[in-house]
C-alpha positions in Angstrom: 54.0 57.4 14.1 54.1 61.1 11.6 57.3 63.5 12.4 55.4 67.0 11.7 58.1 69.9 10.8 56.4 73.4 11.9 58.3 75.9 10.5 58.0 80.6 11.0 54.2 80.9 13.0 53.6 77.6 13.2 57.1 77.0 15.5 56.4 80.0 17.6 52.4 79.0 18.1 53.9 75.5 19.7 57.1 76.2 21.1 59.1 72.6 19.1 60.3 72.8 15.9 58.9 69.3 15.6 56.8 66.7 16.9 55.4 63.8 16.4 51.6 62.4 15.7 49.7 58.7 15.0 47.7 59.9 12.0 46.3 58.7 9.3 46.1 60.9 6.6 46.4 64.6 6.5 42.7 65.3 7.5 43.3 63.4 10.6 46.9 65.5 11.5 45.2 68.1 10.8 42.5 67.5 13.6 44.8 66.2 15.9 47.3 69.0 15.3 44.5 71.9 16.3 43.6 70.4 19.4 46.4 69.7 20.9 48.2 72.8 20.2 45.5 74.9 20.5 47.7 78.0 18.6 48.5 77.3 15.8 44.0 77.3 14.5 44.2 80.6 13.0 47.0 79.6 11.5 46.1 76.4 10.3 42.6 76.1 9.6 40.2 78.8 7.6 36.9 76.9 9.0 36.3 72.8 10.5 33.2 72.4 8.6 33.7 71.1 5.9 37.8 71.2 7.1 39.8 74.3 5.0 43.0 75.3 6.0 44.1 78.3 5.6 46.9 79.5 2.2 49.8 77.3 3.6 52.0 74.8 2.1 51.9 71.3 3.3 54.5 68.9 2.3 54.9 64.7 2.6 58.4 63.5 2.1 59.2 66.9 0.2 55.4 67.1 -2.6 52.4 68.8 -1.8 49.3 67.3 -0.4 47.8 69.2 -2.8 49.9 66.9 -5.9 48.9 64.1 -3.7 45.4 63.3 -2.1 45.3 66.6 -0.7 43.5 66.4 3.1 42.8 62.8 2.0 46.7 62.4 1.7 47.4 58.7 4.1 50.1 59.3 6.2 52.5 55.6 7.3 54.8 55.2 10.4 58.2 57.4 9.4 56.5 59.5 6.9 58.0 63.5 7.0 55.2 66.1 7.1 56.2 69.9 6.7 54.0 73.1 8.0 55.5 76.2 6.6 53.1 79.3 6.2 53.1 80.9 2.4 55.7 83.6 1.7 54.7 86.7 0.8 56.2 89.8 -1.2 57.2 92.6 -2.9 
């Protein structure tokens, strides 16, 4: 089971700071999050076919998925996935 830590708008949308999900990779995890927590969809998904994420930061065990295998990054039990919205400012 993967632990998903949610920050900012994601935490507010889900109403929890952490959820546990069975998932083999990041793509499947995102799809399950979207189906279980509808309020998260506008913040997480840009397109569903093909799956395209908004400009968020997704880390697996502290490493960006874009430096791993992107949406195909494999997940195993006890992995920790953190999802942040981008931080802007000026």
